[in-house]
Backbone as XML, in Angstrom:
<?xml version="1.0"?>
<chain id="A" units="angstrom">
  <residue number="1" name="MET">
    <atom name="N" x="17.311" y="4.307" z="-18.634"/>
    <atom name="CA" x="17.950" y="3.812" z="-17.230"/>
    <atom name="C" x="19.144" y="3.103" z="-16.864"/>
  </residue>
  <residue number="2" name="PRO">
    <atom name="N" x="20.084" y="3.882" z="-16.240"/>
    <atom name="CA" x="21.249" y="3.193" z="-16.248"/>
    <atom name="C" x="20.848" y="2.090" z="-14.819"/>
  </residue>
  <residue number="3" name="ASP">
    <atom name="N" x="21.426" y="0.921" z="-14.903"/>
    <atom name="CA" x="21.592" y="0.061" z="-13.825"/>
    <atom name="C" x="20.213" y="0.119" z="-13.197"/>
  </residue>
  <residue number="4" name="ALA">
    <atom name="N" x="19.195" y="-0.102" z="-14.352"/>
    <atom name="CA" x="17.602" y="-0.065" z="-13.271"/>
    <atom name="C" x="17.273" y="-1.806" z="-13.050"/>
  </residue>
  <residue number="5" name="ARG">
    <atom name="N" x="16.759" y="-1.893" z="-12.224"/>
    <atom name="CA" x="16.531" y="-3.105" z="-11.324"/>
    <atom name="C" x="14.945" y="-3.287" z="-11.775"/>
  </residue>
  <residue number="6" name="GLN">
    <atom name="N" x="14.607" y="-4.721" z="-12.165"/>
    <atom name="CA" x="13.568" y="-4.904" z="-12.577"/>
    <atom name="C" x="13.343" y="-5.858" z="-11.655"/>
  </residue>
  <residue number="7" name="ASP">
    <atom name="N" x="11.530" y="-5.741" z="-11.065"/>
    <atom name="CA" x="10.469" y="-6.883" z="-10.208"/>
    <atom name="C" x="9.201" y="-7.013" z="-11.502"/>
  </residue>
  <residue number="8" name="GLU">
    <atom name="N" x="8.957" y="-8.542" z="-11.216"/>
    <atom name="CA" x="7.831" y="-8.665" z="-12.142"/>
    <atom name="C" x="6.645" y="-9.413" z="-11.309"/>
  </residue>
  <residue number="9" name="ARG">
    <atom name="N" x="5.601" y="-9.790" z="-11.365"/>
    <atom name="CA" x="4.641" y="-10.227" z="-10.658"/>
    <atom name="C" x="3.206" y="-10.364" z="-11.429"/>
  </residue>
  <residue number="10" name="LEU">
    <atom name="N" x="2.502" y="-11.288" z="-11.210"/>
    <atom name="CA" x="1.248" y="-11.606" z="-11.775"/>
    <atom name="C" x="0.127" y="-10.944" z="-10.822"/>
  </residue>
  <residue number="11" name="ILE">
    <atom name="N" x="-0.144" y="-10.037" z="-11.723"/>
    <atom name="CA" x="-1.739" y="-9.517" z="-10.611"/>
    <atom name="C" x="-2.868" y="-10.226" z="-10.806"/>
  </residue>
  <residue number="12" name="GLU">
    <atom name="N" x="-3.213" y="-11.493" z="-10.442"/>
    <atom name="CA" x="-4.212" y="-12.329" z="-10.857"/>
    <atom name="C" x="-5.778" y="-11.515" z="-11.515"/>
  </residue>
  <residue number="13" name="GLY">
    <atom name="N" x="-5.748" y="-10.414" z="-10.228"/>
    <atom name="CA" x="-7.344" y="-10.206" z="-10.227"/>
    <atom name="C" x="-7.637" y="-9.007" z="-11.524"/>
  </residue>
  <residue number="14" name="LEU">
    <atom name="N" x="-6.638" y="-8.450" z="-12.252"/>
    <atom name="CA" x="-6.254" y="-8.022" z="-13.463"/>
    <atom name="C" x="-5.933" y="-8.590" z="-14.329"/>
  </residue>
  <residue number="15" name="LYS">
    <atom name="N" x="-5.553" y="-9.762" z="-14.642"/>
    <atom name="CA" x="-5.022" y="-10.866" z="-15.432"/>
    <atom name="C" x="-4.009" y="-9.790" z="-16.383"/>
  </residue>
  <residue number="16" name="VAL">
    <atom name="N" x="-3.004" y="-9.218" z="-15.154"/>
    <atom name="CA" x="-1.901" y="-8.712" z="-15.758"/>
    <atom name="C" x="-0.689" y="-8.635" z="-15.248"/>
  </residue>
  <residue number="17" name="ILE">
    <atom name="N" x="0.184" y="-8.493" z="-16.091"/>
    <atom name="CA" x="2.038" y="-9.021" z="-15.532"/>
    <atom name="C" x="2.377" y="-7.395" z="-15.207"/>
  </residue>
  <residue number="18" name="GLU">
    <atom name="N" x="2.733" y="-7.269" z="-13.999"/>
    <atom name="CA" x="2.793" y="-6.056" z="-13.396"/>
    <atom name="C" x="4.371" y="-5.933" z="-13.207"/>
  </residue>
  <residue number="19" name="THR">
    <atom name="N" x="5.134" y="-5.184" z="-14.007"/>
    <atom name="CA" x="6.817" y="-5.067" z="-14.279"/>
    <atom name="C" x="7.098" y="-3.561" z="-13.780"/>
  </residue>
  <residue number="20" name="ILE">
    <atom name="N" x="8.046" y="-3.814" z="-12.465"/>
    <atom name="CA" x="8.297" y="-2.371" z="-12.000"/>
    <atom name="C" x="9.778" y="-2.565" z="-12.470"/>
  </residue>
  <residue number="21" name="GLU">
    <atom name="N" x="10.055" y="-1.177" z="-12.648"/>
    <atom name="CA" x="11.567" y="-0.492" z="-13.149"/>
    <atom name="C" x="12.242" y="0.210" z="-12.127"/>
  </residue>
  <residue number="22" name="SER">
    <atom name="N" x="13.491" y="0.280" z="-11.346"/>
    <atom name="CA" x="13.889" y="1.155" z="-10.276"/>
    <atom name="C" x="15.031" y="1.249" z="-10.633"/>
  </residue>
  <residue number="23" name="ASP">
    <atom name="N" x="15.840" y="2.678" z="-10.366"/>
    <atom name="CA" x="17.437" y="2.748" z="-10.136"/>
    <atom name="C" x="17.585" y="2.537" z="-8.963"/>
  </residue>
  <residue number="24" name="ASN">
    <atom name="N" x="16.710" y="2.477" z="-7.642"/>
    <atom name="CA" x="16.758" y="1.988" z="-6.305"/>
    <atom name="C" x="17.813" y="3.190" z="-5.360"/>
  </residue>
  <residue number="25" name="VAL">
    <atom name="N" x="17.483" y="4.287" z="-6.066"/>
    <atom name="CA" x="17.938" y="5.612" z="-5.394"/>
    <atom name="C" x="17.100" y="6.208" z="-4.705"/>
  </residue>
  <residue number="26" name="LEU">
    <atom name="N" x="17.490" y="6.520" z="-3.303"/>
    <atom name="CA" x="16.555" y="7.079" z="-2.429"/>
    <atom name="C" x="16.570" y="8.490" z="-2.551"/>
  </residue>
  <residue number="27" name="ARG">
    <atom name="N" x="15.560" y="9.005" z="-2.413"/>
    <atom name="CA" x="15.073" y="10.368" z="-2.342"/>
    <atom name="C" x="14.542" y="11.047" z="-1.961"/>
  </residue>
  <residue number="28" name="TRP">
    <atom name="N" x="14.350" y="12.278" z="-1.224"/>
    <atom name="CA" x="14.181" y="12.628" z="-0.148"/>
    <atom name="C" x="13.534" y="14.287" z="-0.785"/>
  </residue>
  <residue number="29" name="ASP">
    <atom name="N" x="11.931" y="14.288" z="-0.607"/>
    <atom name="CA" x="11.836" y="15.703" z="-0.630"/>
    <atom name="C" x="11.437" y="16.565" z="0.245"/>
  </residue>
  <residue number="30" name="GLY">
    <atom name="N" x="11.704" y="16.589" z="1.834"/>
    <atom name="CA" x="11.594" y="17.571" z="2.438"/>
    <atom name="C" x="10.980" y="16.819" z="3.998"/>
  </residue>
  <residue number="31" name="SER">
    <atom name="N" x="10.027" y="15.932" z="2.820"/>
    <atom name="CA" x="9.296" y="15.455" z="4.226"/>
    <atom name="C" x="8.994" y="13.839" z="3.718"/>
  </residue>
  <residue number="32" name="VAL">
    <atom name="N" x="9.172" y="13.886" z="2.474"/>
    <atom name="CA" x="8.955" y="11.933" z="2.208"/>
    <atom name="C" x="10.657" y="11.451" z="1.647"/>
  </residue>
  <residue number="33" name="LEU">
    <atom name="N" x="10.507" y="9.861" z="2.318"/>
    <atom name="CA" x="11.796" y="9.444" z="2.034"/>
    <atom name="C" x="11.199" y="8.060" z="0.696"/>
  </residue>
  <residue number="34" name="TYR">
    <atom name="N" x="11.427" y="8.575" z="-0.402"/>
    <atom name="CA" x="11.119" y="7.552" z="-1.897"/>
    <atom name="C" x="11.833" y="6.933" z="-2.326"/>
  </residue>
  <residue number="35" name="VAL">
    <atom name="N" x="11.774" y="5.763" z="-3.247"/>
    <atom name="CA" x="12.358" y="5.482" z="-4.346"/>
    <atom name="C" x="11.520" y="5.744" z="-5.542"/>
  </residue>
  <residue number="36" name="GLU">
    <atom name="N" x="11.795" y="5.991" z="-7.020"/>
    <atom name="CA" x="10.907" y="6.245" z="-8.370"/>
    <atom name="C" x="11.065" y="4.907" z="-8.815"/>
  </residue>
  <residue number="37" name="GLN">
    <atom name="N" x="10.082" y="4.787" z="-9.090"/>
    <atom name="CA" x="9.762" y="3.583" z="-10.213"/>
    <atom name="C" x="8.918" y="3.485" z="-11.522"/>
  </residue>
  <residue number="38" name="ASP">
    <atom name="N" x="9.503" y="3.017" z="-12.710"/>
    <atom name="CA" x="8.062" y="3.022" z="-13.573"/>
    <atom name="C" x="7.453" y="1.734" z="-13.524"/>
  </residue>
  <residue number="39" name="VAL">
    <atom name="N" x="6.471" y="1.768" z="-13.576"/>
    <atom name="CA" x="5.472" y="0.738" z="-13.119"/>
    <atom name="C" x="4.571" y="0.687" z="-15.049"/>
  </residue>
  <residue number="40" name="TYR">
    <atom name="N" x="4.708" y="-0.739" z="-15.408"/>
    <atom name="CA" x="4.432" y="-1.192" z="-16.882"/>
    <atom name="C" x="3.033" y="-2.345" z="-16.429"/>
  </residue>
  <residue number="41" name="HIS">
    <atom name="N" x="2.354" y="-2.471" z="-16.916"/>
    <atom name="CA" x="1.105" y="-3.441" z="-17.374"/>
    <atom name="C" x="1.417" y="-4.292" z="-18.640"/>
  </residue>
  <residue number="42" name="ASN">
    <atom name="N" x="1.380" y="-5.353" z="-18.482"/>
    <atom name="CA" x="1.785" y="-6.212" z="-19.737"/>
    <atom name="C" x="2.751" y="-5.704" z="-20.792"/>
  </residue>
  <residue number="43" name="GLY">
    <atom name="N" x="3.635" y="-4.858" z="-20.321"/>
    <atom name="CA" x="4.665" y="-4.237" z="-21.371"/>
    <atom name="C" x="4.270" y="-2.419" z="-21.533"/>
  </residue>
  <residue number="44" name="GLN">
    <atom name="N" x="3.069" y="-2.125" z="-21.202"/>
    <atom name="CA" x="2.527" y="-0.949" z="-21.432"/>
    <atom name="C" x="3.096" y="-0.326" z="-19.738"/>
  </residue>
  <residue number="45" name="LEU">
    <atom name="N" x="3.358" y="1.049" z="-20.200"/>
    <atom name="CA" x="3.682" y="2.328" z="-19.230"/>
    <atom name="C" x="2.513" y="2.822" z="-18.218"/>
  </residue>
  <residue number="46" name="VAL">
    <atom name="N" x="2.029" y="2.349" z="-17.164"/>
    <atom name="CA" x="0.970" y="2.831" z="-16.466"/>
    <atom name="C" x="1.362" y="4.013" z="-15.591"/>
  </residue>
  <residue number="47" name="HIS">
    <atom name="N" x="2.585" y="4.073" z="-14.708"/>
    <atom name="CA" x="2.758" y="5.097" z="-14.055"/>
    <atom name="C" x="4.615" y="5.475" z="-14.699"/>
  </residue>
  <residue number="48" name="ARG">
    <atom name="N" x="4.754" y="6.748" z="-14.458"/>
    <atom name="CA" x="6.325" y="7.072" z="-14.693"/>
    <atom name="C" x="6.410" y="7.645" z="-13.476"/>
  </residue>
  <residue number="49" name="LYS">
    <atom name="N" x="7.874" y="6.848" z="-12.655"/>
    <atom name="CA" x="8.216" y="7.790" z="-11.775"/>
    <atom name="C" x="7.522" y="7.916" z="-10.909"/>
  </residue>
  <residue number="50" name="TYR">
    <atom name="N" x="6.594" y="6.781" z="-10.649"/>
    <atom name="CA" x="5.681" y="7.073" z="-9.229"/>
    <atom name="C" x="6.348" y="6.724" z="-8.088"/>
  </residue>
  <residue number="51" name="ARG">
    <atom name="N" x="6.051" y="7.732" z="-6.891"/>
    <atom name="CA" x="7.181" y="7.294" z="-5.739"/>
    <atom name="C" x="6.673" y="6.262" z="-5.008"/>
  </residue>
  <residue number="52" name="ARG">
    <atom name="N" x="7.188" y="5.276" z="-4.575"/>
    <atom name="CA" x="7.290" y="4.611" z="-3.808"/>
    <atom name="C" x="7.621" y="4.740" z="-2.463"/>
  </residue>
  <residue number="53" name="ARG">
    <atom name="N" x="6.927" y="4.948" z="-0.998"/>
    <atom name="CA" x="7.545" y="5.735" z="0.181"/>
    <atom name="C" x="8.334" y="4.488" z="0.692"/>
  </residue>
  <residue number="54" name="VAL">
    <atom name="N" x="9.475" y="5.212" z="1.337"/>
    <atom name="CA" x="9.700" y="3.817" z="1.975"/>
    <atom name="C" x="9.573" y="3.931" z="3.274"/>
  </residue>
  <residue number="55" name="THR">
    <atom name="N" x="9.272" y="2.820" z="3.536"/>
    <atom name="CA" x="8.842" y="1.705" z="4.776"/>
    <atom name="C" x="9.652" y="2.669" z="6.283"/>
  </residue>
  <residue number="56" name="ALA">
    <atom name="N" x="8.459" y="3.083" z="7.437"/>
    <atom name="CA" x="8.924" y="3.661" z="8.757"/>
    <atom name="C" x="10.437" y="2.739" z="8.955"/>
  </residue>
  <residue number="57" name="GLU">
    <atom name="N" x="9.881" y="1.093" z="8.982"/>
    <atom name="CA" x="11.230" y="0.823" z="9.707"/>
    <atom name="C" x="12.479" y="0.819" z="9.339"/>
  </residue>
  <residue number="58" name="VAL">
    <atom name="N" x="12.651" y="0.851" z="7.431"/>
    <atom name="CA" x="13.317" y="0.941" z="6.483"/>
    <atom name="C" x="14.115" y="2.451" z="7.052"/>
  </residue>
  <residue number="59" name="ALA">
    <atom name="N" x="13.274" y="3.695" z="7.210"/>
    <atom name="CA" x="14.185" y="4.699" z="7.147"/>
    <atom name="C" x="15.234" y="4.855" z="8.888"/>
  </residue>
  <residue number="60" name="ARG">
    <atom name="N" x="14.016" y="4.235" z="9.560"/>
    <atom name="CA" x="14.902" y="3.944" z="10.842"/>
    <atom name="C" x="16.349" y="3.508" z="10.756"/>
  </residue>
  <residue number="61" name="VAL">
    <atom name="N" x="16.363" y="2.154" z="10.021"/>
    <atom name="CA" x="17.874" y="1.875" z="10.169"/>
    <atom name="C" x="18.446" y="2.678" z="8.977"/>
  </residue>
  <residue number="62" name="LEU">
    <atom name="N" x="17.902" y="3.183" z="8.372"/>
    <atom name="CA" x="19.192" y="4.191" z="7.586"/>
    <atom name="C" x="19.463" y="5.290" z="8.319"/>
  </residue>
  <residue number="63" name="LEU">
    <atom name="N" x="18.151" y="5.736" z="9.324"/>
    <atom name="CA" x="19.119" y="6.722" z="9.920"/>
    <atom name="C" x="19.882" y="6.656" z="10.904"/>
  </residue>
  <residue number="64" name="SER">
    <atom name="N" x="19.784" y="5.508" z="11.684"/>
    <atom name="CA" x="21.045" y="4.996" z="12.356"/>
    <atom name="C" x="21.948" y="4.537" z="11.829"/>
  </residue>
  <residue number="65" name="VAL">
    <atom name="N" x="22.028" y="4.264" z="10.599"/>
    <atom name="CA" x="23.269" y="3.678" z="9.807"/>
    <atom name="C" x="23.773" y="5.172" z="9.656"/>
  </residue>
  <residue number="66" name="VAL">
    <atom name="N" x="23.314" y="6.297" z="9.370"/>
    <atom name="CA" x="23.741" y="7.256" z="8.423"/>
    <atom name="C" x="24.324" y="8.107" z="9.681"/>
  </residue>
  <residue number="67" name="SER">
    <atom name="N" x="23.872" y="8.077" z="10.812"/>
    <atom name="CA" x="24.329" y="8.983" z="11.789"/>
    <atom name="C" x="25.225" y="8.371" z="12.836"/>
  </residue>
  <residue number="68" name="GLY">
    <atom name="N" x="25.752" y="6.895" z="12.403"/>
    <atom name="CA" x="26.690" y="6.201" z="13.227"/>
    <atom name="C" x="25.889" y="5.803" z="14.533"/>
  </residue>
  <residue number="69" name="LYS">
    <atom name="N" x="24.711" y="5.407" z="14.744"/>
    <atom name="CA" x="24.675" y="4.772" z="15.663"/>
    <atom name="C" x="24.108" y="3.454" z="15.103"/>
  </residue>
  <residue number="70" name="GLY">
    <atom name="N" x="24.516" y="3.181" z="14.217"/>
    <atom name="CA" x="24.068" y="1.248" z="14.035"/>
    <atom name="C" x="25.207" y="0.749" z="13.911"/>
  </residue>
</chain>
């Protein structure tokens, strides 16, 4: 995955280190704005192309920027 961004955190209750890789590209499926992420627990892939929804607040800001009202 070119130019992937990584985020890593300890999930205390599961005793795993979760690593998330994403290209941070916004995608639209006709009803949901999201980014795709690959999620790893202790280095093992557990979700491929997991869709993480963009929050309503972020979507509103993006809409204002795209429409020229921001």
